[in-house]
N, C-alpha and C positions, 0 to 999 in steps of 0.2 A: 307403461307408467310414463307419468311425465311427472315434469318437475317447472317450476316457474319462481323464481323471486322476482320480490318487487318490492318500490322504496326505499334504494339507491337515491343516490343525489353528493348536493356542496353541503355541507356543516363547520360551524365552526367550533373551533377548541372548548370542549367544555361544553358543548351542544349536544344535540340524544336523536338519533334515527331508531325508529324499527323498522326493522325486515322483516320480509313475511314471506312465504316458501306454500304456494297453493300444491298438493300434488293431487295425481289419479291412482296412487296405489290402493287397490283391496287387494284382502282390505289394508284400511290404511295401520291401526293397528299389529299387526305383522311387521313396520318395517321402523326399524331401528328410522333419529336421525339426527343430521349433523348440519352446522355450520365448516366451513372454513375459507379460508381467503389469500389471497396471494397478490405478489405485488413483481413487479417486475424483478426481474434476476434471481427472483429467489422461489423454494417450491414453496408450493399450497404446505397450508400448515391449517389444523386440529386448534378450530375455535371454540367450538363447548359441543357436544351433541348428547342425544336423552334418548329412552326407551320406547321402546310401542307403547308401553302402556302407560306412561310417560309419570313415572313415578321412582327416573330416578333420572339424574340427568351429571354430569362433570363436562364444568370448564376451562377450558386451563390460562395457569398464571397469569398470563401476563392482560387476561382481561377479569381478572377473577373477581365479584366485587361489582364491576357494571355494567356485562351481556350477560344479564338472565336468561335461559334460553325455554324455549314454554314451546303447545301445543295444545293443540284444541282436533280431537279426535274422531268428533262429531263435525268435524269444517274439512275435514283432511288439510291443518293449516297445522304448520311449524313458523313463531316469529325469536325473530331477534329483536331484544333493546338497548340498542348502544347507549350507555349513559355516556358524562362525564371521557368524551373525544378528544383522543389528541394526536396532533399532527402523523404517528405513530402507529395509529388504525386504518391511516388511507390505503386502500387495497380493491381489489377485488372481490366477493365475494359468494361463494358458491354454497348452497343449499345439495345435501343430498341423500341420496336415504337409504339403506340398506336390507332388504331380506332375511327376517330373524333364520329363518332354515333356509332360502337357499344360498345365502351372503352376498345377493347380487348386488352392484351398487349404482345406480342410479342419480346424474345428476343433473341442474337447473343452466343455464349458459350465465351464467354470473350476476350481479349486479355491485355497478360503481361506487364506492363512498368514501367519499374525497373530504377534508379534514384537512381547515386554513381559512385563515384569516384573509 
């Protein structure tokens, strides 16, 4: 299983960034997907997660209403649309998969998102 994030970079406050995650897991719909983020000196924290079939998602309160998570099981992609960014969203964002049966976790290398004017 491989997981690779893309789409990070520099954005202005109030701006928009889309992160994508290309995965190689087969079958892809038997893996829950999640986005976490981490800033220096802090533990990695959950941002959003979505079930294998894409029918249920959870968004943490700090980004609720701003960061919808979605997946395209035909293309093995997971996306995080980051709206109304603020400097506190600056972090390295990690995409992860968890097997529904095995519970094994697989993580990407992370992508940096910096929100600054």
